[in-house]
MARTIFI-847871 format. One record per atom (N, C-alpha, C): residue number from 1; residue in one letter; z, y, x. Coordinates in pm, 1 decimal. Atoms other than C-alpha are relative to their C-alpha. Layout:
N
- NUM_A_Z_Y_X
...
//
This chain:
208
- 1_M_-87.0_1.4_129.6
- 1_M_3622.3_7330.1_9890.4
- 1_M_-60.1_-20.7_-132.9
- 2_T_28.5_14.9_104.0
- 2_T_3396.2_7340.0_9636.2
- 2_T_-64.3_-130.7_2.2
- 3_V_62.7_172.6_53.8
- 3_V_3241.9_6975.1_9728.1
- 3_V_95.6_-72.8_6.1
- 4_L_-94.0_109.1_-23.6
- 4_L_3598.4_6823.9_9783.9
- 4_L_37.0_40.6_-146.5
- 5_A_-49.3_-10.7_149.2
- 5_A_3663.0_7001.0_9417.9
- 5_A_-56.3_-88.0_-97.5
- 6_S_43.8_87.4_99.0
- 6_S_3409.3_6857.5_9262.0
- 6_S_3.3_-162.5_-21.6
- 7_P_-67.6_106.4_43.1
- 7_P_3514.3_6491.6_9256.0
- 7_P_149.1_-1.7_-61.5
- 8_I_-111.1_7.0_28.8
- 8_I_3839.2_6564.5_9164.1
- 8_I_-87.5_65.9_-105.2
- 9_A_36.7_-32.3_118.7
- 9_A_3725.0_6776.2_8854.4
- 9_A_-101.7_-81.6_-83.6
- 10_A_63.2_134.0_75.5
- 10_A_3462.8_6451.7_8758.6
- 10_A_77.2_-84.3_-37.4
- 11_G_-61.5_81.1_50.8
- 11_G_3743.7_6237.4_8778.2
- 11_G_102.1_41.0_-76.4
- 12_S_-48.2_-29.1_122.4
- 12_S_3978.8_6443.5_8569.1
- 12_S_-64.8_15.3_-143.0
- 13_S_54.7_19.3_102.3
- 13_S_3719.5_6471.7_8316.4
- 13_S_-36.2_-150.0_-72.3
- 14_Y_70.4_125.2_67.5
- 14_Y_3641.0_6136.2_8269.3
- 14_Y_150.9_-72.2_-26.3
- 15_T_-138.5_-12.4_78.2
- 15_T_4061.6_6083.0_8267.9
- 15_T_11.1_9.6_-110.4
- 16_T_-17.4_-71.5_74.3
- 16_T_4063.8_6308.4_8010.2
- 16_T_-107.5_-73.0_-103.6
- 17_A_83.0_49.3_107.0
- 17_A_3746.5_6148.3_7796.8
- 17_A_51.9_-196.7_-11.0
- 18_V_-78.8_140.0_18.9
- 18_V_3937.9_5792.5_7884.7
- 18_V_104.4_-8.5_-100.9
- 19_F_-115.6_10.0_105.9
- 19_F_4225.9_5886.6_7725.5
- 19_F_-32.9_50.7_-120.2
- 20_G_53.7_-20.1_120.7
- 20_G_4077.6_6057.4_7436.2
- 20_G_-71.7_-86.8_-82.9
- 21_L_66.8_135.1_76.3
- 21_L_3865.6_5710.2_7351.6
- 21_L_142.9_-76.6_-41.7
- 22_V_-103.9_115.3_34.3
- 22_V_4152.6_5483.7_7349.0
- 22_V_121.4_88.3_-120.4
- 23_G_-44.8_-56.2_103.2
- 23_G_4344.8_5770.8_7153.0
- 23_G_-94.6_-45.9_-110.5
- 24_V_71.2_-17.3_95.6
- 24_V_4048.9_5755.8_6899.0
- 24_V_35.5_-168.8_-103.2
- 25_L_-5.5_130.8_-1.2
- 25_L_4040.8_5345.8_6922.0
- 25_L_186.2_-24.0_-36.9
- 26_I_-98.6_43.5_24.9
- 26_I_4440.2_5314.3_6884.5
- 26_I_27.8_97.1_-138.1
- 27_G_75.5_-32.6_101.1
- 27_G_4368.9_5574.9_6550.1
- 27_G_-66.7_-90.1_-80.3
- 28_A_111.0_74.6_60.1
- 28_A_4121.0_5390.4_6449.5
- 28_A_59.0_-155.1_-80.5
- 29_F_-64.6_153.9_62.3
- 29_F_4286.3_5072.2_6426.2
- 29_F_175.8_11.6_-55.9
- 30_I_-110.5_-88.5_58.5
- 30_I_4625.7_5239.4_6284.8
- 30_I_-18.0_20.1_-122.8
- 31_A_57.4_-19.4_122.6
- 31_A_4421.1_5336.3_6022.8
- 31_A_-58.7_-99.7_-82.5
- 32_G_91.0_90.9_94.5
- 32_G_4227.5_5031.1_5941.3
- 32_G_99.5_-86.4_-23.1
- 33_A_-82.1_109.2_63.5
- 33_A_4552.1_4818.0_5941.6
- 33_A_78.0_35.5_-99.5
- 34_A_-85.8_-70.5_114.0
- 34_A_4749.0_5061.3_5733.3
- 34_A_-47.8_-26.3_-148.5
- 35_S_103.6_42.6_95.6
- 35_S_4445.7_5016.1_5513.7
- 35_S_-30.5_-153.9_-91.6
- 36_L_-27.7_96.6_53.4
- 36_L_4481.1_4649.3_5514.1
- 36_L_119.6_-20.7_-73.2
- 37_W_-144.1_76.7_57.6
- 37_W_4829.9_4628.3_5431.5
- 37_W_-9.3_55.3_-172.2
- 38_V_19.4_-61.8_148.6
- 38_V_4785.1_4863.3_5136.5
- 38_V_-60.4_-67.1_-86.2
- 39_A_75.3_66.7_104.9
- 39_A_4507.2_4657.6_4986.7
- 39_A_29.8_-122.6_-26.2
- 40_K_-75.6_148.6_-32.4
- 40_K_4700.7_4309.2_5075.4
- 40_K_124.5_20.5_-101.5
- 41_Q_-111.7_-77.0_131.1
- 41_Q_4987.5_4514.6_4843.4
- 41_Q_-71.6_-39.6_-103.8
- 42_A_72.5_10.2_122.4
- 42_A_4769.0_4573.0_4584.3
- 42_A_-49.6_-97.0_-47.3
- 43_R_50.2_128.8_23.0
- 43_R_4596.9_4253.9_4597.0
- 43_R_89.4_-112.0_-97.5
- 44_E_-126.1_79.2_75.8
- 44_E_4931.0_4078.3_4547.5
- 44_E_77.7_83.2_-134.4
- 45_A_-80.1_-30.5_146.4
- 45_A_5083.0_4295.8_4297.5
- 45_A_-116.4_-46.8_-140.8
- 46_A_96.4_83.6_77.1
- 46_A_4755.8_4226.2_4105.9
- 46_A_38.8_-117.5_-63.0
- 47_E_-24.7_165.8_-44.9
- 47_E_4805.5_3849.1_4160.5
- 47_E_111.7_-18.8_-114.3
- 48_R_-98.0_-12.9_108.3
- 48_R_5168.8_3923.1_3978.8
- 48_R_-33.7_39.9_-84.5
- 49_A_11.0_-54.3_104.9
- 49_A_5089.6_4109.3_3734.0
- 49_A_-94.3_-81.8_-132.4
- 50_W_115.2_107.8_69.2
- 50_W_4782.2_3872.5_3612.2
- 50_W_112.8_-153.5_-22.9
- 51_I_-33.4_194.8_30.3
- 51_I_5031.6_3514.7_3641.7
- 51_I_84.5_47.9_-119.5
- 52_R_-73.6_-44.1_68.6
- 52_R_5325.4_3749.0_3461.6
- 52_R_-58.8_-0.3_-173.6
- 53_D_94.9_-75.9_125.4
- 53_D_5072.7_3867.6_3192.4
- 53_D_-37.5_-186.3_-90.9
- 54_N_53.1_100.1_22.7
- 54_N_4953.0_3505.7_3161.0
- 54_N_119.7_-105.3_-36.6
- 55_R_-140.0_76.1_7.4
- 55_R_5319.5_3353.8_3178.1
- 55_R_0.3_-44.6_-184.5
- 56_R_-54.0_-32.8_172.8
- 56_R_5384.7_3477.2_2807.6
- 56_R_-74.6_-77.3_-93.1
- 57_E_119.8_92.6_127.0
- 57_E_5067.7_3336.0_2640.1
- 57_E_23.0_-186.7_46.7
- 58_I_-36.5_180.0_-62.5
- 58_I_5133.3_2978.8_2839.8
- 58_I_143.9_-51.5_-64.6
- 59_Y_-149.3_55.7_73.8
- 59_Y_5477.7_2955.7_2737.9
- 59_Y_6.1_24.9_-173.6
- 60_D_19.8_-6.8_155.2
- 60_D_5417.0_3076.5_2392.9
- 60_D_-70.4_-177.4_-52.3
- 61_R_109.9_158.4_22.9
- 61_R_5124.8_2739.5_2385.9
- 61_R_134.6_-119.1_25.9
- 62_F_-108.4_124.2_-25.0
- 62_F_5415.4_2545.8_2539.2
- 62_F_79.3_-36.0_-91.1
- 63_L_-109.8_-4.8_93.9
- 63_L_5678.1_2588.6_2326.9
- 63_L_-31.0_-36.9_-152.3
- 64_T_115.7_10.2_109.2
- 64_T_5427.8_2580.9_2018.0
- 64_T_-22.8_-133.6_-14.4
- 65_R_73.6_126.6_21.6
- 65_R_5320.8_2230.8_2091.8
- 65_R_116.4_-81.0_62.2
- 66_A_-89.1_76.0_21.6
- 66_A_5615.3_2123.8_2183.1
- 66_A_85.8_-24.2_-143.3
- 67_Q_-66.6_21.9_140.9
- 67_Q_5802.3_2177.6_1848.7
- 67_Q_-103.4_-81.6_-90.6
- 68_T_86.4_85.4_82.1
- 68_T_5463.9_2051.4_1707.2
- 68_T_35.3_-162.6_17.8
- 69_L_1.2_154.8_-9.1
- 69_L_5507.7_1716.8_1852.1
- 69_L_143.3_-41.3_-33.3
- 70_L_-121.1_77.2_41.2
- 70_L_5877.1_1685.3_1783.2
- 70_L_-13.7_-14.7_-140.3
- 71_I_-28.6_2.8_199.4
- 71_I_5836.2_1770.2_1385.4
- 71_I_-107.1_-139.8_4.8
- 72_A_103.6_67.2_24.0
- 72_A_5514.6_1514.6_1418.5
- 72_A_90.4_-134.6_8.2
- 73_C_-48.4_162.4_2.1
- 73_C_5725.1_1216.2_1552.2
- 73_C_137.6_-0.9_-83.3
- 74_E_-100.1_32.6_135.7
- 74_E_6011.6_1248.7_1269.8
- 74_E_-61.0_-4.1_-93.6
- 75_E_94.8_42.3_154.1
- 75_E_5734.7_1234.3_1012.2
- 75_E_-37.8_-85.2_58.3
- 76_A_86.5_155.4_-1.4
- 76_A_5591.0_928.6_1180.4
- 76_A_127.6_-52.8_-5.3
- 77_R_-106.2_125.8_22.6
- 77_R_5965.8_759.4_1176.5
- 77_R_-27.6_-4.4_-129.5
- 78_E_9.9_26.9_92.4
- 78_E_5961.3_795.4_829.7
- 78_E_-105.1_-42.7_-79.1
- 79_S_153.1_4.5_65.3
- 79_S_5596.3_749.8_782.2
- 79_S_-72.6_-79.2_99.1
- 80_E_60.5_59.4_-79.4
- 80_E_5398.9_468.0_901.9
- 80_E_-85.0_2.5_42.4
- 81_T_140.1_-22.8_57.0
- 81_T_5076.2_553.7_805.6
- 81_T_-116.6_16.2_153.5
- 82_K_98.2_-13.1_-126.6
- 82_K_4755.1_556.0_1068.8
- 82_K_-0.1_159.8_12.4
- 83_E_38.8_-141.8_45.8
- 83_E_4746.5_946.9_963.2
- 83_E_124.7_110.3_100.3
- 84_A_-122.3_-9.3_-60.1
- 84_A_5133.0_974.9_1092.9
- 84_A_-4.7_-51.8_164.4
- 85_K_9.7_28.1_-118.8
- 85_K_5073.8_821.6_1404.6
- 85_K_-106.2_52.3_72.6
- 86_A_59.5_-63.0_-38.7
- 86_A_4780.4_964.0_1479.4
- 86_A_11.5_151.7_19.8
- 87_S_-39.4_-198.6_13.3
- 87_S_4918.3_1359.6_1431.0
- 87_S_86.8_2.7_199.3
- 88_V_-80.7_-43.7_-75.0
- 88_V_5168.2_1210.9_1707.6
- 88_V_-80.0_-8.1_132.2
- 89_E_105.0_-23.3_-75.0
- 89_E_4915.0_1152.7_1926.3
- 89_E_-80.1_111.1_64.9
- 90_T_50.1_-90.4_-63.0
- 90_T_4710.5_1433.0_1923.8
- 90_T_113.6_96.6_43.7
- 91_A_-109.4_-73.8_-65.6
- 91_A_5018.3_1634.5_1949.9
- 91_A_59.6_13.9_163.4
- 92_H_-90.7_-5.9_-157.0
- 92_H_5167.1_1486.2_2237.4
- 92_H_-141.0_-14.6_103.8
- 93_T_81.3_-38.2_-64.1
- 93_T_4816.8_1493.2_2411.2
- 93_T_-12.8_178.0_46.6
- 94_K_26.5_-146.5_-14.5
- 94_K_4782.7_1873.4_2361.0
- 94_K_112.1_48.3_40.5
- 95_F_-84.1_-31.9_-108.1
- 95_F_5117.7_1930.5_2499.7
- 95_F_23.5_-32.1_136.4
- 96_F_27.4_3.4_-151.4
- 96_F_5049.2_1777.2_2814.5
- 96_F_-73.9_69.6_76.3
- 97_E_127.5_-82.6_13.6
- 97_E_4766.1_1956.9_2822.4
- 97_E_43.5_98.6_76.4
- 98_V_-67.3_-141.3_-11.0
- 98_V_4966.9_2291.3_2835.9
- 98_V_96.7_20.6_113.0
- 99_Y_-150.2_16.1_-110.0
- 99_Y_5282.0_2125.7_3047.5
- 99_Y_-56.3_2.0_133.6
- 100_G_21.2_21.0_-158.0
- 100_G_5039.5_2060.5_3382.8
- 100_G_-21.9_148.4_-9.2
- 101_V_60.4_-106.1_-28.9
- 101_V_4915.0_2453.7_3353.2
- 101_V_170.8_99.5_-6.9
- 102_V_-131.3_9.3_-1.5
- 102_V_5330.1_2529.5_3282.1
- 102_V_38.9_-32.5_198.3
- 103_L_-71.4_52.5_-133.5
- 103_L_5373.4_2301.2_3636.7
- 103_L_-117.3_134.0_114.0
- 104_T_90.0_-47.2_-103.5
- 104_T_5109.7_2534.9_3796.5
- 104_T_28.0_159.0_-12.1
- 105_V_-17.8_-162.7_-34.4
- 105_V_5216.6_2938.4_3746.7
- 105_V_136.1_3.6_-2.6
- 106_A_-171.2_-37.0_-16.9
- 106_A_5603.4_2903.6_3661.9
- 106_A_102.5_-42.8_132.9
- 107_D_-72.5_56.1_-158.8
- 107_D_5851.6_2920.8_3929.6
- 107_D_83.4_-84.2_-10.2
- 108_R_-22.8_151.6_11.8
- 108_R_6057.7_2662.8_4031.0
- 108_R_146.0_-86.8_-121.3
- 109_A_-130.2_1.8_163.4
- 109_A_6396.6_2721.5_3738.8
- 109_A_-96.7_-64.8_-107.4
- 110_V_83.4_24.1_133.6
- 110_V_6106.9_2694.8_3472.4
- 110_V_-55.9_-163.8_11.9
- 111_V_92.2_118.3_-39.7
- 111_V_5927.3_2392.9_3647.6
- 111_V_114.2_-105.9_-56.8
- 112_D_-146.8_100.6_53.1
- 112_D_6272.9_2199.8_3599.0
- 112_D_3.7_-9.2_-109.5
- 113_A_14.4_1.1_160.7
- 113_A_6328.9_2293.3_3244.4
- 113_A_-56.1_-77.7_-56.4
- 114_A_138.9_99.5_85.6
- 114_A_5979.6_2185.3_3138.5
- 114_A_-23.5_-122.5_8.5
- 115_R_32.5_116.4_-46.1
- 115_R_6003.3_1894.4_3329.7
- 115_R_115.3_-94.6_-82.2
- 116_V_-96.8_158.6_94.9
- 116_V_6336.5_1736.8_3147.2
- 116_V_-82.9_34.3_-150.7
- 117_Y_43.4_-11.9_184.4
- 117_Y_6218.0_1924.2_2809.3
- 117_Y_-97.9_-114.5_-44.8
- 118_A_114.5_13.0_-60.1
- 118_A_5911.9_1756.0_2889.0
- 118_A_-0.4_-204.1_-47.4
- 119_Y_-47.2_141.7_8.8
- 119_Y_6019.3_1373.2_2922.9
- 119_Y_90.6_-87.1_-105.8
- 120_R_-45.7_70.2_98.5
- 120_R_6251.2_1377.9_2663.8
- 120_R_-45.5_-9.1_-114.2
- 121_L_155.0_23.3_96.6
- 121_L_5936.0_1439.9_2429.1
- 121_L_-32.2_-116.5_-10.3
- 122_W_106.3_113.2_-72.0
- 122_W_5773.5_1155.9_2625.4
- 122_W_120.8_-125.7_-97.3
- 123_E_-126.3_152.5_14.7
- 123_E_6084.9_911.3_2542.5
- 123_E_-9.7_18.4_-158.0
- 124_L_-10.0_41.3_180.2
- 124_L_6105.9_985.1_2144.3
- 124_L_-134.0_-12.8_-62.2
- 125_K_138.7_65.5_30.8
- 125_K_5767.4_935.5_2133.6
- 125_K_-15.7_-95.0_15.2
- 126_E_15.3_106.9_-30.6
- 126_E_5776.1_639.8_2306.5
- 126_E_77.9_-101.3_-118.4
- 127_S_-78.9_51.9_76.3
- 127_S_6058.4_533.5_2062.6
- 127_S_-58.7_-75.5_-126.7
- 128_L_50.7_44.8_99.3
- 128_L_5833.9_520.9_1781.3
- 128_L_-50.9_-144.8_-2.9
- 129_D_26.8_178.9_-58.0
- 129_D_5695.1_169.9_1932.4
- 129_D_88.3_-49.7_89.3
- 130_S_-107.3_112.6_-121.3
- 130_S_6014.5_22.4_2082.0
- 130_S_-59.3_-7.3_79.3
- 131_M_13.6_18.3_-143.4
- 131_M_5886.1_112.8_2425.0
- 131_M_64.2_139.4_68.7
- 132_S_-71.0_-58.6_-56.3
- 132_S_6124.6_348.6_2516.3
- 132_S_124.6_-34.4_51.0
- 133_V_-97.5_36.3_-103.3
- 133_V_6402.7_324.8_2750.0
- 133_V_154.6_22.2_-114.0
- 134_M_-141.6_33.8_111.4
- 134_M_6712.4_420.6_2475.3
- 134_M_-45.5_-67.3_-74.1
- 135_G_13.3_125.1_101.7
- 135_G_6562.7_224.8_2193.7
- 135_G_-37.5_125.8_-97.0
- 136_P_-12.1_-121.5_149.6
- 136_P_6490.1_358.8_1834.0
- 136_P_71.9_9.9_-47.9
- 137_E_-136.2_-79.6_52.2
- 137_E_6843.2_385.8_1781.6
- 137_E_29.9_117.9_25.3
- 138_N_-56.6_-151.7_-94.1
- 138_N_6908.3_670.0_1996.6
- 138_N_-110.6_108.5_-69.2
- 139_F_102.4_-118.8_33.7
- 139_F_6628.3_858.1_1801.8
- 139_F_40.2_130.5_3.7
- 140_N_-42.0_-190.8_40.4
- 140_N_6836.9_1130.5_1638.6
- 140_N_90.7_47.6_144.2
- 141_T_-2.6_-66.1_-130.0
- 141_T_7009.0_1164.9_1982.4
- 141_T_-28.0_23.9_74.8
- 142_V_116.8_-155.5_-89.4
- 142_V_6717.3_1244.3_2182.2
- 142_V_-11.2_92.4_-44.1
- 143_A_34.1_-123.1_62.5
- 143_A_6599.3_1481.3_1933.4
- 143_A_92.4_77.5_-14.9
- 144_Q_-106.4_-72.1_-56.4
- 144_Q_6922.3_1635.7_1985.3
- 144_Q_-19.0_62.2_154.0
- 145_L_3.2_-29.8_-102.7
- 145_L_6913.9_1652.1_2328.9
- 145_L_-133.4_87.2_50.7
- 146_I_79.3_-71.4_-10.4
- 146_I_6568.8_1761.1_2273.3
- 146_I_36.4_129.5_-2.2
- 147_R_-27.2_-164.6_25.5
- 147_R_6691.6_2075.2_2111.9
- 147_R_74.4_93.9_150.5
- 148_N_-63.8_-64.3_-110.1
- 148_N_6931.5_2139.8_2420.0
- 148_N_-78.7_67.2_129.2
- 149_A_109.3_-27.9_-133.4
- 149_A_6635.5_2117.3_2692.8
- 149_A_-89.7_90.9_-49.7
- 150_R_50.9_-103.2_31.7
- 150_R_6475.5_2366.8_2488.0
- 150_R_47.5_125.4_5.3
- 151_H_-127.3_-161.8_-42.9
- 151_H_6748.9_2641.0_2496.9
- 151_H_6.0_17.5_114.6
- 152_D_-46.5_15.1_-188.0
- 152_D_6777.1_2555.6_2900.7
- 152_D_-142.4_31.8_-4.1
- 153_L_150.4_-25.9_-7.6
- 153_L_6391.3_2603.7_2896.9
- 153_L_-26.2_139.0_-15.0
- 154_I_2.9_-163.0_63.3
- 154_I_6373.5_2944.9_2693.2
- 154_I_112.1_60.5_119.6
- 155_D_-104.9_-81.1_-114.2
- 155_D_6676.1_3080.6_2923.3
- 155_D_-97.6_-0.8_122.5
- 156_A_65.1_18.6_-153.9
- 156_A_6488.2_2979.1_3232.6
- 156_A_-129.6_92.3_-49.5
- 157_M_107.1_-75.5_27.9
- 157_M_6161.3_3144.5_3068.9
- 157_M_56.0_173.6_4.1
- 158_R_-59.6_-76.0_-8.3
- 158_R_6365.8_3435.3_2987.7
- 158_R_61.3_96.8_130.7
- 159_A_-30.2_-88.0_-153.4
- 159_A_6512.4_3513.8_3325.3
- 159_A_-91.5_23.1_75.3
- 160_E_110.3_6.5_-56.6
- 160_E_6173.9_3431.3_3478.0
- 160_E_-54.6_147.0_-44.8
- 161_L_136.6_-139.1_68.9
- 161_L_5992.5_3747.9_3260.3
- 161_L_115.1_136.4_11.0
- 162_G_-67.2_-142.4_-14.0
- 162_G_6267.7_3978.0_3335.3
- 162_G_102.7_38.4_-112.1
- 163_L_-49.2_2.3_155.0
- 163_L_6434.3_3914.1_2981.8
- 163_L_173.0_49.9_39.2
- 164_A_-191.5_7.9_-9.3
- 164_A_6855.7_4017.1_2992.2
- 164_A_9.1_-92.5_-133.6
- 165_G_-35.7_105.6_124.8
- 165_G_7065.3_3746.6_2830.8
- 165_G_-26.0_-156.3_-16.8
- 166_S_72.9_129.7_92.1
- 166_S_7010.9_3397.4_2652.9
- 166_S_-11.5_8.6_-144.8
- 167_A_46.0_-30.8_116.1
- 167_A_6886.3_3325.0_2345.9
- 167_A_67.4_-94.2_-61.4
- 168_R_-75.2_99.5_58.5
- 168_R_7134.3_3051.2_2289.5
- 168_R_97.1_24.2_-69.4
- 169_L_-60.6_6.6_62.0
- 169_L_7353.8_3018.3_2026.9
- 169_L_145.4_-102.9_8.4
- 170_E_-126.0_37.3_-4.8
- 170_E_7718.8_2953.8_2033.0
- 170_E_40.9_-58.8_-81.2
- 171_G_-62.6_9.5_112.3
- 171_G_7928.5_2745.2_1784.2
- 171_G_-91.1_-8.6_-128.9
- 172_K_45.7_-15.7_72.4
- 172_K_7830.6_2800.8_1424.8
- 172_K_-32.3_107.1_-43.6
- 173_Y_31.8_-119.4_26.8
- 173_Y_7593.2_3032.3_1278.3
- 173_Y_-24.9_58.0_-110.4
- 174_N_60.4_-46.3_158.2
- 174_N_7570.8_3210.8_966.9
- 174_N_-71.4_98.0_22.3
- 175_P_85.9_-103.4_-4.7
- 175_P_7297.3_3433.1_923.2
- 175_P_33.9_136.8_-107.0
- 176_F_15.6_-134.6_130.1
- 176_F_7479.3_3621.9_627.8
- 176_F_171.9_75.5_-4.8
- 177_A_-136.2_-64.5_-37.4
- 177_A_7810.3_3711.2_824.4
- 177_A_-1.7_123.6_-44.4
- 178_G_-7.2_-152.1_-13.9
- 178_G_7947.6_4058.6_751.2
- 178_G_-72.4_36.6_-190.0
- 179_T_77.5_19.5_135.1
- 179_T_7772.6_3964.8_352.0
- 179_T_86.8_-41.7_-39.5
- 180_A_-116.3_85.2_64.9
- 180_A_7929.6_3855.1_34.7
- 180_A_-43.9_-110.9_-8.9
- 181_L_56.7_139.6_47.7
- 181_L_7747.5_3556.4_87.6
- 181_L_56.9_-76.6_107.8
- 182_E_-64.4_93.0_-89.3
- 182_E_7940.3_3476.3_414.7
- 182_E_77.7_-92.5_-23.9
- 183_K_-82.4_138.5_10.0
- 183_K_8172.5_3204.0_260.5
- 183_K_-56.1_-100.0_-103.7
- 184_K_69.2_81.8_53.2
- 184_K_7926.2_3074.1_64.1
- 184_K_-104.2_-103.2_35.8
- 185_Y_76.6_114.1_-115.1
- 185_Y_7669.6_2935.4_312.3
- 185_Y_90.6_-11.8_115.0
- 186_A_-58.4_72.9_-85.7
- 186_A_7965.9_2870.1_553.3
- 186_A_77.4_-146.5_-67.6
- 187_A_-85.0_169.8_55.8
- 187_A_8117.2_2599.2_292.7
- 187_A_-138.9_-39.0_-80.1
- 188_G_110.4_109.5_112.6
- 188_G_7750.0_2479.8_142.7
- 188_G_-2.0_-141.8_106.7
- 189_S_31.4_94.4_-47.5
- 189_S_7681.6_2134.3_180.8
- 189_S_-130.5_-88.1_-16.9
- 190_R_113.5_27.8_-7.1
- 190_R_7346.5_2124.4_207.8
- 190_R_-70.7_4.0_188.5
- 191_P_1.7_-67.2_-177.2
- 191_P_7184.8_2078.4_582.4
- 191_P_-94.8_123.1_-43.0
- 192_R_87.4_-144.1_-42.9
- 192_R_7034.8_2376.1_717.5
- 192_R_-112.2_-28.3_20.4
- 193_P_170.2_31.8_0.1
- 193_P_6652.5_2446.1_706.8
- 193_P_-18.9_-39.7_118.3
- 194_G_52.2_-3.2_-159.2
- 194_G_6519.8_2266.1_1021.0
- 194_G_93.7_-93.3_49.8
- 195_A_-119.6_69.4_-118.0
- 195_A_6819.9_2046.0_1095.2
- 195_A_-79.4_-163.8_27.6
- 196_K_53.5_98.4_-46.3
- 196_K_6564.4_1707.4_1009.3
- 196_K_-73.5_8.0_166.7
- 197_A_80.7_-44.3_-113.9
- 197_A_6349.5_1827.5_1312.1
- 197_A_31.6_6.2_123.4
- 198_V_-72.9_-6.2_-125.6
- 198_V_6603.9_1840.4_1542.2
- 198_V_106.4_-87.0_2.1
- 199_G_-130.3_101.5_-47.3
- 199_G_6826.0_1545.8_1479.1
- 199_G_113.0_28.5_-2.3
- 200_L_-119.4_-81.0_13.2
- 200_L_7117.7_1801.1_1349.1
- 200_L_52.9_-40.9_-114.0
- 201_P_-103.2_25.8_107.2
- 201_P_7407.5_1677.9_1114.6
- 201_P_1.7_94.1_-68.9
- 202_V_-84.6_-139.0_-12.1
- 202_V_7522.5_1903.0_867.1
- 202_V_101.1_50.8_35.0
- 203_F_-130.9_-53.1_-39.7
- 203_F_7739.4_2181.4_896.4
- 203_F_13.6_22.7_126.6
- 204_T_39.6_-71.5_-151.8
- 204_T_7586.1_2317.8_1228.5
- 204_T_-64.9_79.1_16.3
- 205_Q_108.9_-151.3_11.0
- 205_Q_7409.8_2607.3_1318.9
- 205_Q_-150.1_-10.1_-6.2
- 206_W_115.8_34.5_101.0
- 206_W_7072.4_2684.7_1172.2
- 206_W_-77.7_-19.0_144.3
- 207_P_57.3_68.6_-133.2
- 207_P_6811.9_2545.5_1481.5
- 207_P_-79.7_125.6_-13.1
- 208_E_85.9_-120.7_-27.5
- 208_E_6671.1_2853.7_1612.6
- 208_E_-128.2_-53.2_62.5
//
């Protein structure tokens, strides 16, 4: 009996050991997989945070340089000096430098809006040399459409950054509404500040 029991006992011990080893391996695999998943999630979260934080700075530069290019084009249209033309070329180069960065880090909605904005600015710049598709006679109209594109882009940027609401103004804007100067401002006959830079007619809203 003792002789017969020994192989059975030995086999039972081996089986227990094998199951124990398998359990340890499975546990190690699950723990390793969980660690990799957590690390992957942490890395992706860090990457998203980096992109989000850098987008703010990139979008700031993009909007600033776009407005600089628009104003440079307006000034060059009234002045045909070499200095004015040089300002346009410099502004154009700096704007398209950051444009490429926007296309790299932005979501699709911002990319599409930025592309419309950029190409309209490019068209405005080309019209100074009579090389545009629209022709120099449409300079003011293109400038107004650039303003519209700017607001579309800002709304897309706000949505991407998780900011609620639109920054767009609807209708005429009176910054003195609710004050004693409300009617005087509304009846004013002078162009609003900034109208020249965006090709706005008089009696329209402030170009924010």
